[in-house]
Z-matrix of the N, CA and C atoms (Angstrom, degrees):
N
C 1 1.378
C 2 1.642 1 112.41
N 3 1.251 2 119.00 1 -26.09
C 4 1.489 3 122.79 2 -178.47
C 5 1.616 4 105.68 3 -73.07
N 6 1.400 5 115.69 4 -33.08
C 7 1.459 6 119.23 5 -176.41
C 8 1.662 7 110.23 6 -72.51
N 9 1.285 8 108.35 7 -24.82
C 10 1.565 9 114.16 8 177.59
C 11 1.506 10 115.06 9 -75.21
N 12 1.336 11 113.35 10 -32.21
C 13 1.361 12 117.29 11 -174.94
C 14 1.595 13 111.73 12 -61.69
N 15 1.158 14 120.65 13 -56.37
C 16 1.559 15 121.68 14 -179.39
C 17 1.575 16 113.69 15 -52.19
N 18 1.333 17 109.43 16 -39.96
C 19 1.544 18 116.89 17 -176.20
C 20 1.655 19 105.44 18 -76.92
N 21 1.272 20 117.01 19 -35.96
C 22 1.434 21 121.47 20 174.29
C 23 1.437 22 114.74 21 -60.68
N 24 1.323 23 113.74 22 -48.29
C 25 1.563 24 125.24 23 176.32
C 26 1.533 25 105.76 24 -60.39
N 27 1.323 26 123.36 25 -46.81
C 28 1.473 27 126.04 26 -179.65
C 29 1.507 28 104.24 27 -60.07
N 30 1.267 29 120.16 28 -52.92
C 31 1.544 30 122.40 29 -177.17
C 32 1.555 31 105.60 30 -57.68
N 33 1.238 32 125.94 31 -55.22
C 34 1.585 33 125.54 32 179.59
C 35 1.442 34 108.25 33 -53.80
N 36 1.375 35 124.02 34 -43.93
C 37 1.428 36 122.65 35 -179.49
C 38 1.343 37 114.59 36 -64.43
N 39 1.463 38 120.21 37 -37.54
C 40 1.380 39 126.03 38 -176.26
C 41 1.545 40 106.61 39 -72.77
N 42 1.227 41 122.46 40 -35.97
C 43 1.523 42 122.10 41 178.10
C 44 1.626 43 108.13 42 -65.83
N 45 1.357 44 114.71 43 -41.25
C 46 1.449 45 119.73 44 179.32
C 47 1.486 46 108.99 45 -61.66
N 48 1.277 47 120.66 46 -49.62
C 49 1.376 48 123.44 47 179.65
C 50 1.615 49 114.76 48 -60.12
N 51 1.209 50 111.60 49 -45.32
C 52 1.605 51 119.02 50 178.06
C 53 1.483 52 106.36 51 -65.89
N 54 1.252 53 119.72 52 -46.11
C 55 1.555 54 116.53 53 -174.58
C 56 1.600 55 106.79 54 -69.62
N 57 1.275 56 118.68 55 -31.34
C 58 1.463 57 120.67 56 172.07
C 59 1.468 58 114.22 57 -57.41
N 60 1.289 59 115.26 58 -44.43
C 61 1.470 60 121.17 59 178.28
C 62 1.548 61 112.61 60 -66.78
N 63 1.267 62 117.72 61 -40.95
C 64 1.493 63 124.32 62 175.95
C 65 1.572 64 107.44 63 -64.48
N 66 1.235 65 120.64 64 -41.01
C 67 1.389 66 128.06 65 179.29
C 68 1.584 67 113.34 66 -59.39
N 69 1.346 68 109.63 67 -42.85
C 70 1.559 69 113.03 68 -178.58
C 71 1.468 70 108.81 69 -74.22
N 72 1.323 71 119.05 70 -29.28
C 73 1.478 72 119.24 71 -178.71
C 74 1.580 73 106.16 72 -74.36
N 75 1.296 74 118.48 73 -38.85
C 76 1.545 75 117.29 74 175.14
C 77 1.409 76 111.04 75 -65.12
N 78 1.340 77 112.97 76 -43.55
C 79 1.698 78 115.30 77 177.37
C 80 1.530 79 109.79 78 -58.63
N 81 1.254 80 120.36 79 -38.94
C 82 1.463 81 120.99 80 -173.43
C 83 1.592 82 105.34 81 -73.26
N 84 1.407 83 111.37 82 -32.94
C 85 1.474 84 109.71 83 -177.59
C 86 1.438 85 115.06 84 -71.68
N 87 1.409 86 113.91 85 -35.53
C 88 1.402 87 119.99 86 177.26
C 89 1.640 88 111.64 87 -68.23
N 90 1.288 89 119.09 88 -34.72
C 91 1.413 90 123.53 89 177.08
C 92 1.511 91 108.96 90 -66.09
N 93 1.395 92 115.88 91 -39.77
C 94 1.460 93 120.79 92 -175.86
C 95 1.499 94 108.07 93 -68.42
N 96 1.327 95 116.80 94 -36.02
C 97 1.479 96 123.27 95 -176.20
C 98 1.508 97 102.08 96 -65.16
N 99 1.235 98 124.09 97 -51.34
C 100 1.452 99 129.96 98 -173.49
C 101 1.626 100 106.30 99 -63.52
N 102 1.220 101 115.86 100 -39.27
C 103 1.500 102 119.06 101 179.60
C 104 1.446 103 110.78 102 -66.22
N 105 1.334 104 116.12 103 -49.60
C 106 1.418 105 118.08 104 179.18
C 107 1.492 106 115.78 105 -68.51
N 108 1.248 107 122.17 106 -37.44
C 109 1.444 108 123.40 107 173.03
C 110 1.561 109 109.77 108 -61.57
N 111 1.294 110 117.57 109 -36.23
C 112 1.456 111 118.72 110 176.92
C 113 1.518 112 112.37 111 -67.69
N 114 1.324 113 115.56 112 -42.43
C 115 1.465 114 116.90 113 178.46
C 116 1.442 115 111.02 114 -64.30
N 117 1.441 116 119.86 115 -39.05
C 118 1.344 117 124.31 116 178.38
C 119 1.438 118 115.81 117 -54.89
N 120 1.378 119 112.76 118 -40.82
C 121 1.459 120 122.83 119 -176.90
C 122 1.612 121 109.67 120 -58.82
N 123 1.274 122 115.52 121 -18.58
C 124 1.433 123 115.94 122 179.67
C 125 1.574 124 115.40 123 -96.66
N 126 1.288 125 114.45 124 10.45
C 127 1.491 126 124.12 125 177.52
C 128 1.527 127 108.83 126 -56.13
N 129 1.328 128 114.45 127 126.79
C 130 1.500 129 117.99 128 178.11
C 131 1.656 130 110.40 129 92.60
N 132 1.339 131 112.67 130 -12.06
C 133 1.502 132 114.37 131 175.26
C 134 1.593 133 110.65 132 -59.29
N 135 1.182 134 121.41 133 131.33
C 136 1.501 135 119.33 134 176.68
C 137 1.422 136 113.24 135 -69.08
N 138 1.422 137 112.09 136 148.06
C 139 1.520 138 118.13 137 176.72
C 140 1.486 139 113.29 138 -69.69
N 141 1.232 140 118.91 139 139.31
C 142 1.476 141 122.61 140 177.83
C 143 1.508 142 105.25 141 -149.18
N 144 1.274 143 116.15 142 115.69
C 145 1.434 144 123.25 143 -179.61
C 146 1.493 145 105.77 144 -56.20
N 147 1.329 146 113.91 145 135.62
C 148 1.503 147 124.06 146 -175.09
C 149 1.513 148 120.69 147 63.78
N 150 1.412 149 109.73 148 6.57
C 151 1.517 150 116.86 149 -172.52
C 152 1.640 151 108.28 150 -83.25
N 153 1.215 152 106.76 151 147.69
C 154 1.533 153 115.81 152 176.63
C 155 1.633 154 118.02 153 -136.91
N 156 1.302 155 103.21 154 22.09
C 157 1.617 156 106.52 155 -174.64
C 158 1.583 157 105.24 156 -131.11
N 159 1.324 158 115.07 157 174.66
C 160 1.510 159 125.09 158 -179.23
C 161 1.472 160 111.26 159 -66.82
N 162 1.184 161 118.73 160 -17.60
C 163 1.569 162 124.81 161 176.98
C 164 1.588 163 105.35 162 -78.22
N 165 1.151 164 122.53 163 -30.92
C 166 1.426 165 127.65 164 -177.91
C 167 1.463 166 118.13 165 -178.42
N 168 1.296 167 120.18 166 133.52
C 169 1.540 168 116.91 167 -170.47
C 170 1.604 169 102.53 168 -148.88
N 171 1.383 170 111.51 169 151.32
C 172 1.527 171 111.21 170 174.52
C 173 1.578 172 100.28 171 -109.38
N 174 1.409 173 111.01 172 -174.27
C 175 1.406 174 123.72 173 -169.39
C 176 1.533 175 107.36 174 -64.83
N 177 1.292 176 120.61 175 -50.09
C 178 1.492 177 113.62 176 -175.32
C 179 1.608 178 108.12 177 -80.24
N 180 1.301 179 121.62 178 -18.81
C 181 1.594 180 118.76 179 173.43
C 182 1.540 181 103.03 180 -71.38
N 183 1.272 182 126.81 181 -33.53
C 184 1.437 183 123.16 182 178.37
C 185 1.569 184 109.09 183 -69.47
N 186 1.246 185 122.04 184 -40.06
C 187 1.585 186 118.79 185 168.87
C 188 1.529 187 109.94 186 -62.04
N 189 1.271 188 119.69 187 -45.27
C 190 1.487 189 122.63 188 -174.82
C 191 1.610 190 108.09 189 -57.66
N 192 1.376 191 112.21 190 -53.69
C 193 1.459 192 113.26 191 -179.49
C 194 1.487 193 113.05 192 -65.11
N 195 1.366 194 120.77 193 -44.24
C 196 1.428 195 119.65 194 179.24
C 197 1.485 196 118.13 195 -56.74
N 198 1.365 197 115.89 196 -38.57
C 199 1.457 198 126.59 197 179.15
C 200 1.533 199 110.32 198 -67.72
N 201 1.365 200 114.31 199 -38.23
C 202 1.409 201 122.13 200 179.32
C 203 1.482 202 110.46 201 -60.44
N 204 1.338 203 118.21 202 -35.59
C 205 1.598 204 125.12 203 177.52
C 206 1.525 205 107.84 204 -53.97
N 207 1.293 206 117.53 205 -34.41
C 208 1.537 207 117.50 206 178.88
C 209 1.521 208 112.50 207 -103.17
N 210 1.341 209 117.23 208 24.60
C 211 1.443 210 120.62 209 -179.95
C 212 1.475 211 115.71 210 57.93
N 213 1.342 212 120.46 211 37.49
C 214 1.387 213 126.46 212 178.94
C 215 1.555 214 107.31 213 -116.50
N 216 1.283 215 116.79 214 122.86
C 217 1.520 216 121.12 215 -175.99
C 218 1.620 217 100.65 216 -90.86
N 219 1.341 218 112.92 217 131.20
C 220 1.463 219 122.21 218 165.61
C 221 1.573 220 113.58 219 -123.82
N 222 1.228 221 113.67 220 161.10
C 223 1.470 222 114.31 221 174.24
C 224 1.453 223 115.47 222 -69.77
N 225 1.435 224 118.11 223 163.32
C 226 1.482 225 119.40 224 -170.72
C 227 1.377 226 116.75 225 -82.34
N 228 1.293 227 120.88 226 -30.76
C 229 1.517 228 121.61 227 178.94
C 230 1.590 229 117.14 228 -95.71
N 231 1.189 230 119.20 229 162.81
C 232 1.528 231 125.24 230 -172.10
C 233 1.589 232 102.79 231 -77.58
N 234 1.288 233 123.67 232 -33.89
C 235 1.460 234 126.07 233 176.78
C 236 1.543 235 105.49 234 -64.96
N 237 1.266 236 118.80 235 -49.76
C 238 1.595 237 117.84 236 -178.83
C 239 1.469 238 109.05 237 -67.19
N 240 1.310 239 121.92 238 -37.54
C 241 1.433 240 125.11 239 -178.15
C 242 1.517 241 107.50 240 -66.17
N 243 1.379 242 120.72 241 -23.47
C 244 1.382 243 120.43 242 -175.72
C 245 1.597 244 112.14 243 -79.41
N 246 1.264 245 113.73 244 5.24
C 247 1.528 246 118.96 245 173.97
C 248 1.469 247 112.19 246 -109.97
N 249 1.323 248 117.29 247 8.10
C 250 1.566 249 122.21 248 -178.93
C 251 1.502 250 106.42 249 -82.03
N 252 1.359 251 116.80 250 145.68
C 253 1.409 252 123.84 251 166.46
C 254 1.608 253 111.88 252 65.22
N 255 1.373 254 113.47 253 -141.92
C 256 1.505 255 113.70 254 177.11
C 257 1.531 256 114.60 255 -131.33
N 258 1.220 257 117.31 256 152.87
C 259 1.509 258 122.93 257 175.48
C 260 1.448 259 110.70 258 -61.00
N 261 1.398 260 112.40 259 137.26
C 262 1.437 261 123.95 260 172.74
C 263 1.447 262 111.02 261 -117.47
N 264 1.391 263 115.71 262 155.27
C 265 1.559 264 115.25 263 172.92
C 266 1.473 265 106.04 264 -80.15
N 267 1.399 266 113.26 265 158.36
C 268 1.454 267 122.45 266 -179.51
C 269 1.641 268 107.05 267 -69.39
N 270 1.367 269 112.89 268 -16.29
C 271 1.493 270 119.87 269 -179.27
C 272 1.497 271 111.18 270 -80.10
N 273 1.373 272 115.28 271 -19.30
C 274 1.444 273 118.14 272 -174.36
C 275 1.515 274 114.75 273 -117.56
N 276 1.233 275 110.93 274 31.07
C 277 1.610 276 116.84 275 -176.58
C 278 1.557 277 107.25 276 -63.03
N 279 1.392 278 112.92 277 144.79
C 280 1.428 279 119.21 278 173.11
C 281 1.501 280 109.10 279 -134.95
N 282 1.372 281 115.93 280 163.20
C 283 1.499 282 117.50 281 175.45
C 284 1.593 283 110.00 282 -54.17
N 285 1.340 284 121.27 283 133.89
C 286 1.337 285 125.72 284 176.62
C 287 1.572 286 112.10 285 101.57
N 288 1.344 287 116.94 286 -12.30
C 289 1.409 288 113.99 287 -179.08
C 290 1.490 289 112.87 288 -78.29
N 291 1.200 290 119.73 289 148.85
C 292 1.465 291 124.03 290 -177.34
C 293 1.455 292 107.81 291 -101.85
N 294 1.455 293 114.01 292 136.98
C 295 1.474 294 126.51 293 -176.74
C 296 1.532 295 103.58 294 -114.20
N 297 1.369 296 112.94 295 132.10
C 298 1.453 297 116.94 296 -178.53
C 299 1.512 298 107.74 297 -119.28
N 300 1.379 299 114.18 298 137.70
C 301 1.491 300 120.97 299 -172.57
C 302 1.515 301 109.11 300 -125.59
N 303 1.438 302 117.36 301 155.96
C 304 1.316 303 127.28 302 171.73
C 305 1.536 304 104.73 303 -109.69
N 306 1.307 305 113.19 304 104.18
C 307 1.469 306 120.31 305 -174.34
C 308 1.623 307 113.02 306 -95.79
N 309 1.350 308 113.26 307 -19.17
C 310 1.530 309 118.14 308 177.87
C 311 1.433 310 116.49 309 -80.83
N 312 1.265 311 118.04 310 -155.55
C 313 1.512 312 128.79 311 -177.22
C 314 1.512 313 103.11 312 -86.01
N 315 1.263 314 124.81 313 -31.67
C 316 1.556 315 122.13 314 177.74
C 317 1.554 316 109.42 315 -82.47
N 318 1.230 317 114.04 316 110.36
C 319 1.599 318 117.35 317 -170.35
C 320 1.468 319 119.30 318 -70.47
N 321 1.344 320 115.79 319 -6.49
C 322 1.530 321 117.03 320 175.59
C 323 1.494 322 111.47 321 -116.88
N 324 1.266 323 122.63 322 -3.46
C 325 1.460 324 128.47 323 179.93
C 326 1.535 325 111.94 324 -78.55
N 327 1.224 326 120.73 325 115.34
C 328 1.497 327 124.57 326 -172.83
C 329 1.537 328 107.91 327 -75.10
N 330 1.324 329 113.32 328 123.73
C 331 1.466 330 117.30 329 179.20
C 332 1.413 331 112.17 330 -133.27
N 333 1.368 332 121.60 331 1.04
C 334 1.480 333 124.06 332 -173.07
C 335 1.476 334 107.65 333 -148.42
N 336 1.364 335 121.54 334 146.56
C 337 1.534 336 121.70 335 -179.34
C 338 1.524 337 101.43 336 -143.77
N 339 1.322 338 114.55 337 147.59
C 340 1.391 339 124.52 338 171.59
C 341 1.514 340 111.28 339 -141.90
N 342 1.317 341 118.05 340 171.88
C 343 1.592 342 120.94 341 178.69
C 344 1.447 343 106.76 342 -125.48
N 345 1.289 344 113.16 343 138.15
C 346 1.454 345 122.40 344 175.77
C 347 1.604 346 106.95 345 -72.89
N 348 1.343 347 112.63 346 128.41
C 349 1.465 348 120.37 347 -173.99
C 350 1.532 349 107.53 348 -113.56
N 351 1.293 350 121.28 349 -23.72
C 352 1.435 351 121.27 350 -175.11
C 353 1.543 352 110.27 351 -161.54
N 354 1.411 353 119.20 352 131.19
C 355 1.350 354 123.18 353 177.33
C 356 1.457 355 110.02 354 -115.02
N 357 1.238 356 120.64 355 92.29
C 358 1.488 357 131.07 356 -175.51
C 359 1.596 358 111.98 357 -79.78
N 360 1.235 359 120.44 358 -14.61
C 361 1.376 360 124.93 359 -167.36
C 362 1.581 361 112.20 360 155.19
N 363 1.270 362 116.94 361 174.12
C 364 1.474 363 119.65 362 -178.05
C 365 1.537 364 112.78 363 -67.22
N 366 1.337 365 115.12 364 -16.34
C 367 1.543 366 115.69 365 -178.30
C 368 1.421 367 113.55 366 -114.16
N 369 1.316 368 117.69 367 -2.51
C 370 1.501 369 119.07 368 -173.62
C 371 1.685 370 103.75 369 -131.91
N 372 1.222 371 119.26 370 84.75
C 373 1.490 372 122.19 371 -179.42
C 374 1.527 373 100.25 372 -118.15
N 375 1.272 374 118.67 373 124.61
C 376 1.389 375 126.49 374 -176.58
C 377 1.549 376 111.92 375 -98.84
N 378 1.124 377 124.79 376 138.45
C 379 1.600 378 130.18 377 174.31
C 380 1.623 379 110.20 378 -132.43
N 381 1.211 380 105.80 379 150.25
C 382 1.491 381 113.68 380 172.88
C 383 1.510 382 112.40 381 -108.41
N 384 1.290 383 115.72 382 144.03
C 385 1.519 384 123.11 383 -175.54
C 386 1.397 385 111.82 384 -162.38
N 387 1.398 386 118.99 385 166.41
C 388 1.451 387 119.76 386 173.67
C 389 1.594 388 104.32 387 -103.45
N 390 1.258 389 109.35 388 117.85
C 391 1.532 390 116.62 389 177.71
C 392 1.532 391 106.50 390 -87.24
N 393 1.306 392 113.54 391 142.05
C 394 1.534 393 113.63 392 178.25
C 395 1.437 394 113.89 393 -62.79
N 396 1.366 395 120.26 394 -25.99
C 397 1.434 396 120.77 395 -171.17
C 398 1.676 397 110.18 396 -104.09
N 399 1.303 398 108.09 397 -31.79
C 400 1.576 399 108.13 398 -178.86
C 401 1.553 400 118.57 399 -114.20
N 402 1.322 401 110.84 400 3.15
C 403 1.559 402 119.82 401 172.62
C 404 1.585 403 103.57 402 78.85
N 405 1.408 404 115.69 403 -151.85
C 406 1.521 405 117.42 404 -169.96
C 407 1.492 406 107.77 405 -85.04
N 408 1.336 407 113.78 406 126.21
C 409 1.414 408 122.77 407 -175.45
C 410 1.459 409 111.14 408 -150.20
N 411 1.378 410 116.47 409 164.27
C 412 1.445 411 119.88 410 175.28
C 413 1.558 412 109.31 411 -109.68
N 414 1.223 413 113.67 412 134.94
C 415 1.538 414 123.75 413 -169.08
C 416 1.552 415 109.61 414 -131.20
N 417 1.303 416 114.13 415 153.77
C 418 1.434 417 117.89 416 173.23
C 419 1.456 418 109.65 417 -81.76
N 420 1.423 419 113.14 418 119.91
C 421 1.498 420 120.11 419 -179.08
C 422 1.450 421 113.97 420 -58.65
N 423 1.351 422 116.04 421 -32.10
C 424 1.473 423 119.32 422 -175.85
C 425 1.670 424 111.94 423 -75.42
N 426 1.264 425 118.00 424 -3.42
C 427 1.445 426 119.08 425 -179.17
C 428 1.611 427 106.37 426 -62.93
N 429 1.216 428 109.13 427 138.96
C 430 1.570 429 117.15 428 -177.70
C 431 1.547 430 111.05 429 -40.92
N 432 1.267 431 109.30 430 -49.28
C 433 1.534 432 111.40 431 -169.16
C 434 1.502 433 115.13 432 -63.22
N 435 1.281 434 113.64 433 -36.23
C 436 1.631 435 119.86 434 179.78
C 437 1.478 436 108.81 435 -88.46
N 438 1.306 437 118.64 436 -44.10
C 439 1.393 438 117.96 437 -177.18
C 440 1.510 439 121.47 438 -52.41
N 441 1.227 440 109.42 439 -46.83
C 442 1.565 441 124.14 440 176.45
C 443 1.572 442 112.37 441 -64.55
N 444 1.293 443 118.99 442 -19.40
C 445 1.440 444 121.35 443 -178.30
C 446 1.464 445 114.10 444 -102.15
N 447 1.315 446 123.83 445 -4.84
C 448 1.327 447 125.92 446 174.55
C 449 1.528 448 115.54 447 -56.48
N 450 1.429 449 114.86 448 130.60
C 451 1.495 450 119.70 449 177.56
C 452 1.559 451 106.35 450 -99.57
N 453 1.353 452 115.76 451 -43.99
C 454 1.406 453 112.97 452 -177.31
C 455 1.631 454 107.17 453 -167.64
N 456 1.211 455 117.10 454 166.12
C 457 1.448 456 128.10 455 -179.35
C 458 1.560 457 105.31 456 -123.32
N 459 1.414 458 116.67 457 140.98
C 460 1.468 459 119.47 458 175.57
C 461 1.497 460 106.89 459 -139.37
N 462 1.486 461 109.28 460 152.86
C 463 1.451 462 117.60 461 170.71
C 464 1.491 463 105.38 462 -109.90
N 465 1.390 464 109.55 463 108.84
C 466 1.547 465 111.63 464 -171.81
C 467 1.524 466 116.10 465 -74.00
N 468 1.336 467 118.43 466 -14.91
C 469 1.422 468 113.71 467 169.78
C 470 1.496 469 114.26 468 -156.69
């Protein structure tokens, strides 16, 4: 019986550790769903530099408001948001990851942010963002215009 105890304790400990990992993935998935639904609720909202409301919003304001819906505080600007979480490879993108772009003349200066909303395959990755001309919309990340302007991707939590 004494030989069973250490292995039984190890077994129970292993189950607790593994269930904790599964729980955190489920918890992340639930938060990501809430964040994406919040972002999508802004679809069609016009672009407004510095805006954070449904009457007008910019790209970092969209991320700010969407994350607030899951009680997660994020910085206000896309440049500050680009320091959250950890970098991820463009080959490993998941829903909820943030994509940072250099849209101006300086090729590495982050000036735009969007969030991955759907990964349908290697060639069809959707992201939501606030376009200066079209407002809040979902776009294929692999389009030439956006793909070549990516600076980095990050997993915020």
